[in-house]
C-alpha positions as a printed Julia matrix, in Angstrom:
491×3 Matrix{Float64}:
 30.69  -158.09  118.09
 29.58  -154.75  119.56
 31.61  -151.62  118.92
 34.07  -150.29  121.51
 31.68  -147.49  122.41
 29.01  -150.06  123.17
 31.42  -151.96  125.4
 32.23  -148.74  127.24
 28.55  -148.13  127.88
 28.18  -151.68  129.23
 31.18  -151.29  131.54
 29.79  -147.98  132.76
 26.43  -149.59  133.5
 28.14  -152.44  135.37
 30.09  -149.97  137.51
 26.95  -147.92  138.18
 24.99  -151.07  138.99
 27.44  -152.17  141.66
 27.72  -148.63  142.99
 23.98  -148.79  143.74
 24.41  -152.16  145.48
 27.26  -150.82  147.6
 25.14  -147.79  148.51
 22.33  -150.07  149.64
 24.84  -152.11  151.67
 26.15  -148.95  153.33
 22.65  -147.76  154.23
 21.55  -151.11  155.65
 24.91  -151.74  157.32
 24.67  -148.55  159.36
 21.9   -150.14  161.41
 24.21  -152.82  162.73
 26.66  -155.49  161.68
 26.13  -157.91  164.55
 25.52  -161.6   163.9
 21.74  -161.4   164.36
 21.57  -158.82  161.57
 23.9   -160.87  159.35
 22.16  -164.21  159.88
 18.48  -163.18  160.15
 18.23  -159.45  159.47
 17.22  -159.04  163.14
 13.93  -160.72  162.07
 12.55  -157.42  160.76
 12.52  -157.98  157.0
  9.38  -156.78  155.15
  7.77  -159.89  153.68
  7.02  -158.29  150.28
 10.67  -157.26  149.83
 11.76  -160.83  150.65
  9.22  -162.24  148.16
 10.5   -160.08  145.3
 14.13  -160.83  146.16
 13.56  -164.58  146.22
 12.54  -164.44  142.56
 16.01  -163.19  141.7
 17.66  -165.81  143.92
 15.71  -168.61  142.25
 16.26  -167.41  138.69
 20.03  -167.75  138.47
 22.14  -166.55  135.58
 22.08  -170.09  134.2
 18.28  -169.94  134.18
 18.4   -166.59  132.4
 20.28  -168.07  129.45
 19.12  -171.7   129.6
 15.33  -171.65  129.94
 14.67  -169.84  126.62
 16.92  -172.39  124.9
 15.08  -175.36  126.38
 12.14  -174.64  124.08
 14.05  -176.05  121.12
 14.28  -179.53  122.7
 11.33  -179.77  125.1
  8.88  -177.1   123.89
  6.99  -175.47  126.78
  6.76  -178.65  128.87
  8.94  -177.09  131.58
  5.7   -175.41  132.71
  4.58  -178.82  134.02
  7.42  -178.68  136.53
  6.71  -175.02  137.28
  3.14  -176.04  138.18
  4.58  -178.55  140.62
  6.78  -175.81  142.07
  3.74  -173.94  143.33
  2.4   -176.93  145.25
  5.87  -177.39  146.7
  5.73  -173.83  148.01
  2.4   -174.62  149.64
  3.98  -177.57  151.5
  6.85  -175.37  152.65
  4.47  -172.68  153.9
  2.22  -175.09  155.76
  4.68  -177.69  157.1
  8.27  -176.45  157.2
  7.93  -172.75  158.01
  5.76  -173.38  161.11
  8.39  -175.85  162.34
 11.29  -173.44  161.77
  9.52  -170.53  163.44
  8.35  -172.61  166.38
 11.92  -173.71  167.08
 13.31  -170.18  166.39
 16.03  -171.59  164.16
 18.92  -169.66  162.65
 20.25  -172.61  160.67
 17.48  -174.98  159.63
 19.83  -177.96  160.03
 19.86  -177.42  163.8
 16.52  -179.23  163.75
 18.31  -182.44  162.81
 20.32  -182.39  166.04
 17.23  -183.09  168.15
 15.69  -185.62  165.75
 18.58  -187.59  164.28
 21.45  -186.9   166.67
 24.66  -184.95  166.39
 26.05  -187.05  163.53
 22.85  -186.6   161.51
 22.98  -182.88  162.2
 26.58  -182.52  161.01
 25.95  -184.8   158.03
 22.95  -182.77  156.84
 24.85  -179.5   157.16
 27.87  -180.97  155.34
 25.74  -182.14  152.41
 24.32  -178.63  152.13
 27.75  -177.0   152.27
 29.15  -179.34  149.61
 26.27  -179.02  147.16
 25.7   -175.3   147.66
 29.34  -174.34  147.32
 29.92  -176.26  144.09
 26.53  -175.41  142.62
 26.67  -171.69  143.43
 30.26  -171.39  142.19
 29.31  -173.23  138.98
 26.36  -170.9   138.34
 28.49  -167.81  138.92
 31.27  -169.26  136.76
 29.01  -169.79  133.76
 27.7   -166.23  133.95
 31.17  -164.72  134.39
 32.31  -166.85  131.43
 29.56  -165.43  129.24
 30.47  -161.85  130.18
 34.14  -162.68  129.67
 33.54  -164.18  126.22
 31.15  -161.61  124.83
 32.34  -158.42  126.56
 35.56  -158.46  128.59
 37.84  -160.5   126.3
 37.8   -157.55  123.92
 39.67  -155.6   126.6
 42.09  -158.49  127.26
 40.97  -158.71  130.88
 42.11  -162.08  132.31
 39.43  -164.44  133.58
 41.12  -164.72  136.99
 40.76  -160.97  137.5
 37.1   -161.08  136.43
 36.31  -163.93  138.81
 38.15  -162.32  141.73
 36.55  -158.91  141.24
 33.1   -160.5   140.87
 33.35  -162.35  144.19
 35.0   -159.34  145.85
 32.05  -157.15  144.89
 29.63  -159.69  146.37
 31.73  -159.81  149.55
 31.84  -156.02  149.8
 28.09  -155.56  149.91
 27.37  -158.56  152.14
 30.19  -158.71  154.69
 28.72  -156.26  157.21
 25.03  -157.06  157.46
 24.44  -160.22  155.41
 20.72  -160.94  155.18
 19.77  -157.44  156.28
 21.48  -156.17  153.12
 20.72  -158.91  150.61
 16.94  -158.79  151.03
 17.15  -155.27  149.57
 19.86  -155.9   146.99
 18.08  -159.06  145.86
 14.87  -157.09  145.47
 16.64  -154.56  143.24
 18.31  -157.33  141.25
 15.04  -159.22  140.79
 13.4   -156.09  139.39
 16.38  -155.62  137.04
 16.27  -159.27  135.93
 12.55  -159.32  135.13
 12.68  -155.84  133.64
 15.55  -156.71  131.33
 13.84  -159.91  130.21
 10.74  -157.92  129.29
 12.86  -155.39  127.39
 14.53  -158.18  125.4
 11.12  -159.67  124.56
 10.03  -156.23  123.37
 13.14  -155.9   121.19
 12.53  -159.32  119.6
  8.89  -158.43  119.01
  9.89  -155.24  117.2
 12.53  -157.08  115.17
  9.83  -159.49  113.99
  7.58  -156.55  113.1
  4.79  -157.69  115.45
  2.29  -155.85  117.59
  1.14  -157.32  120.9
 -1.59  -159.4   119.28
  0.82  -160.68  116.66
  3.35  -161.63  119.3
  0.76  -163.64  121.24
 -0.36  -165.32  118.01
  3.23  -166.17  117.07
  3.8   -167.8   120.45
  0.54  -169.75  120.68
  0.61  -170.98  117.06
  4.21  -172.15  117.24
  4.91  -175.88  117.03
  6.9   -175.41  120.24
  3.85  -174.19  122.18
  3.28  -177.62  123.7
  2.64  -177.39  127.42
  1.85  -180.99  128.37
  3.11  -184.48  127.61
  0.7   -187.25  128.63
  1.29  -189.95  126.03
  4.89  -191.16  126.41
  5.56  -192.62  129.87
  9.17  -193.24  128.91
  9.78  -189.56  128.27
 11.43  -187.52  131.0
  8.93  -184.8   130.02
  5.86  -186.82  130.98
  3.45  -184.74  133.07
  3.48  -187.02  136.11
  7.29  -187.03  136.3
  7.61  -183.3   135.75
  4.82  -182.34  138.14
  5.93  -184.58  141.02
  9.57  -183.68  140.45
  8.62  -180.0   140.62
  7.04  -180.52  144.02
  9.96  -182.43  145.5
 12.62  -180.19  143.94
 10.93  -177.16  145.49
 10.64  -178.77  148.91
 14.29  -179.81  148.86
 15.98  -176.91  147.07
 13.9   -174.23  148.79
 12.4   -175.65  151.97
 15.49  -177.64  152.99
 18.01  -175.13  151.67
 19.54  -172.71  154.17
 20.09  -170.18  151.4
 16.39  -169.83  150.57
 15.0   -170.34  154.07
 17.34  -167.87  155.74
 15.55  -164.96  154.11
 12.15  -166.4   155.0
 13.23  -166.7   158.61
 14.16  -163.0   158.6
 10.47  -162.02  158.33
  8.82  -160.55  161.41
  6.61  -163.56  162.12
  5.26  -166.8   160.69
  2.18  -165.14  159.19
  4.32  -162.76  157.11
  6.71  -165.57  156.13
  3.76  -167.59  154.77
  2.48  -164.54  152.91
  5.91  -164.13  151.37
  6.04  -167.77  150.28
  2.61  -167.73  148.62
  3.32  -164.44  146.82
  6.65  -165.69  145.59
  5.06  -168.98  144.46
  2.37  -167.2   142.44
  4.85  -164.82  140.8
  7.27  -167.57  139.8
  4.81  -169.13  137.32
  4.21  -166.23  134.89
  7.9   -165.25  134.98
  8.98  -168.7   133.8
  6.25  -168.61  131.16
  7.76  -165.37  129.83
 11.24  -166.93  129.66
  9.86  -169.82  127.59
  7.88  -167.44  125.38
 11.12  -165.57  124.69
 12.59  -168.86  123.49
  9.79  -169.28  120.93
 10.25  -165.71  119.73
 14.0   -166.23  119.29
 13.44  -169.4   117.24
 10.91  -167.51  115.1
 13.4   -164.66  114.65
 16.12  -167.08  113.55
 13.78  -168.57  110.97
 12.71  -165.17  109.64
 16.3   -163.86  109.51
 17.67  -167.13  108.06
 20.13  -167.54  110.93
 21.51  -170.91  111.96
 21.02  -171.46  115.68
 24.09  -172.54  117.72
 24.49  -176.2   118.62
 24.15  -175.5   122.34
 20.74  -174.24  123.43
 22.44  -172.22  126.17
 24.08  -170.1   123.45
 20.88  -169.05  121.66
 20.05  -165.99  123.76
 23.69  -164.81  124.19
 24.24  -165.19  120.43
 21.28  -162.97  119.57
 22.14  -160.36  122.2
 25.89  -160.15  121.56
 25.83  -160.26  117.75
 23.93  -157.01  117.31
 21.09  -158.8   115.5
 18.58  -157.23  117.88
 20.36  -153.9   118.24
 23.03  -152.69  120.64
 20.44  -151.88  123.3
 19.66  -155.59  123.63
 23.26  -156.34  124.6
 22.94  -153.75  127.34
 19.69  -155.31  128.58
 21.23  -158.78  128.44
 24.34  -157.72  130.37
 22.37  -156.06  133.15
 19.9   -158.95  133.35
 22.52  -161.66  133.53
 24.55  -159.75  136.13
 21.43  -159.28  138.23
 20.55  -162.97  137.92
 24.05  -164.13  138.78
 24.7   -161.95  141.78
 21.24  -162.23  143.33
 21.92  -165.96  143.74
 25.63  -165.62  144.57
 25.18  -163.12  147.39
 22.55  -165.14  149.22
 24.54  -168.36  148.67
 27.67  -166.79  150.15
 25.7   -165.56  153.16
 23.99  -168.92  153.67
 27.28  -170.83  153.44
 28.82  -168.52  156.02
 25.81  -168.96  158.29
 25.73  -172.75  158.05
 29.48  -173.15  158.56
 29.44  -170.82  161.58
 26.35  -172.26  163.24
 26.43  -175.92  162.22
 30.13  -176.71  162.01
 31.85  -174.19  164.32
 28.81  -173.7   166.62
 29.71  -170.08  167.3
 26.47  -169.47  169.19
 28.35  -170.89  172.18
 30.95  -168.08  171.98
 30.66  -164.59  173.38
 29.3   -162.01  170.92
 32.54  -160.25  169.93
 34.41  -163.5   169.3
 31.47  -164.95  167.33
 31.36  -161.84  165.13
 35.11  -162.05  164.4
 34.75  -165.72  163.52
 31.82  -165.01  161.21
 33.78  -162.34  159.33
 36.77  -164.69  158.88
 34.5   -167.46  157.58
 32.88  -165.01  155.15
 36.31  -164.23  153.7
 37.19  -167.93  153.56
 34.0   -168.78  151.66
 34.72  -165.98  149.18
 38.22  -167.33  148.54
 36.86  -170.84  148.0
 34.34  -169.43  145.5
 37.16  -167.92  143.44
 39.29  -171.08  143.62
 36.45  -173.3   142.4
 35.76  -170.92  139.51
 39.44  -171.0   138.53
 39.38  -174.81  138.59
 36.36  -174.77  136.27
 38.23  -172.4   133.97
 41.3   -174.65  133.94
 39.19  -177.67  133.0
 37.38  -175.48  130.44
 34.64  -178.01  129.78
 30.97  -177.19  130.32
 30.14  -180.89  130.55
 32.05  -180.93  133.84
 29.73  -178.23  135.13
 26.73  -180.27  134.0
 28.16  -183.26  135.88
 28.54  -181.14  139.02
 24.9   -180.12  138.8
 23.98  -183.77  138.42
 26.01  -184.73  141.48
 24.54  -181.81  143.42
 21.05  -183.12  142.7
 22.07  -186.33  144.46
 23.26  -184.53  147.57
 19.81  -183.14  148.33
 18.32  -186.64  148.54
 19.81  -187.4   151.97
 18.51  -184.05  153.24
 15.04  -184.99  152.02
 15.27  -188.34  153.82
 16.63  -186.83  157.05
 13.93  -184.17  157.32
 11.14  -186.54  156.28
 12.24  -189.01  158.95
 12.29  -186.28  161.59
  8.91  -184.89  160.6
  6.88  -188.02  159.95
  8.17  -190.51  162.51
  8.69  -190.48  166.25
 11.61  -192.89  166.12
 15.26  -192.1   166.86
 17.96  -193.43  164.5
 21.25  -194.88  165.73
 23.39  -191.77  165.5
 26.61  -193.52  164.47
 24.97  -195.07  161.39
 23.43  -191.88  159.99
 26.48  -190.64  157.99
 26.92  -194.06  156.37
 23.22  -194.22  155.41
 23.38  -190.73  153.87
 26.39  -191.75  151.77
 25.05  -195.19  150.85
 21.71  -193.86  149.52
 23.18  -191.7   146.69
 25.68  -194.45  145.89
 22.83  -196.96  145.56
 20.97  -194.51  143.29
 24.0   -194.19  141.02
 24.3   -197.97  140.73
 20.56  -198.35  140.14
 20.57  -195.68  137.46
 23.47  -197.35  135.66
 21.89  -200.82  135.76
 18.44  -199.62  134.66
 19.95  -197.56  131.84
 22.07  -200.48  130.65
 19.26  -203.04  130.76
 16.25  -201.04  129.61
 17.62  -197.8   128.19
 15.45  -195.85  130.63
 17.11  -192.63  131.83
 16.2   -191.31  135.24
 15.3   -187.65  135.46
 14.64  -185.64  138.56
 12.74  -188.6   140.0
 16.13  -189.87  141.2
 15.77  -187.31  143.98
 12.65  -189.06  145.29
 14.35  -192.46  145.16
 17.37  -191.04  146.95
 15.24  -189.59  149.73
 13.21  -192.79  150.05
 16.36  -194.92  150.44
 17.72  -192.56  153.08
 14.41  -192.68  154.93
 14.32  -196.5   154.74
 17.88  -196.77  156.05
 17.11  -194.48  158.98
 13.94  -196.46  159.71
 15.81  -199.75  159.79
 18.48  -198.39  162.14
 16.08  -196.65  164.51
 14.39  -197.4   167.78
 10.95  -196.54  169.12
 10.85  -193.47  171.36
 10.06  -193.85  175.07
  6.37  -193.87  175.89
  6.61  -190.47  177.59
  8.73  -188.91  174.82
  7.77  -185.42  173.61
  9.54  -185.78  170.24
């Protein structure tokens, strides 16, 4: 464990880090705290700032600690999915963004009201709220737990206080101007995240006694430097499964996610939003490659130093950083990086949840401006409280497998959204509104049953392809319960 002086330095850096975020919030908040600024940044966000910030939002704290550890089980094959991600970003830029800008949407789920009816609209928004709230709270919980275990427990700070203060800090720098603020704070946090990852790689390189050429050679000659899997169709790492899953995951978890799209919609126009999406898509590939390369270097370091790796792959990077094996500076880099990763996803999630609940559930756009602003601020507080409560429930259960199960369930909830949007975009038919909620519930349930039966009979385990099946079943159900549009329809 690090010395007390090292802990003091880390706490000082954390305080200074959030002081900078609060300063940014104060500067951006002076320009207005009205709902248009909170929801869409008054549609004046510089596209390049949005692109940088989206990297931090996508690379959560869980990604920061998990991706390097994946190398031990799956080598570098995650890059197959990352390749699919890029093509998913292309589809978003060329199909979804033009639709959202043409309709001048604040919440992207408003589109469903005109294509699937009011019930479909509310159902889509509810699935987003459910999955985003649990998923975002779970990601923040895991990061807070790591900081609690490796840093704050030494000071006997209770977890409840850590969780509350963490969410309070996010609320403080987002409550006035929402998106107008987080595009800038996310940009700063993305720079910190990538910068800290590069510093950790540099520290590992030095610990191994390598120069740049030696580091590249160590990575490329490792048995774990396996990028593709073409032979085993039964493997969840097969190229076709990973590549197609990467495309669909990106379309659903970025293009159909209010959290990610809200910042895109804050750009000045469609042209700049597309530029942002392509830039972000290009940058995402080498950053993930660096995370995986760090995993190879850590495994090599463990072998050279005769260190037994922890049973959980998620503990490999924290173990190296917190134990002092790479020097006290590495713990500092790790702490800053993981905080940046955690809060760049938590702040945008909190803002998106507030936006969706206000627009899609409460429909505050029908209220006069002052009342709508008061409602938005109350909802923002409510969402923050729910964040803390969910984190405390996770702590009470104290079982990471529960978190894994929540992520698994959350992956199911995006399937109905995929089916709803695909039906709206690629057909001209209108579904029977009263049946839509039942279809969206039945599709994930059918997927669960199918997965259980297939696993029991053949031993085959579904991977991310369950998302495609889920969306297809939702689409089929909507198609069966739909009617042809009138001949003169403009849908």
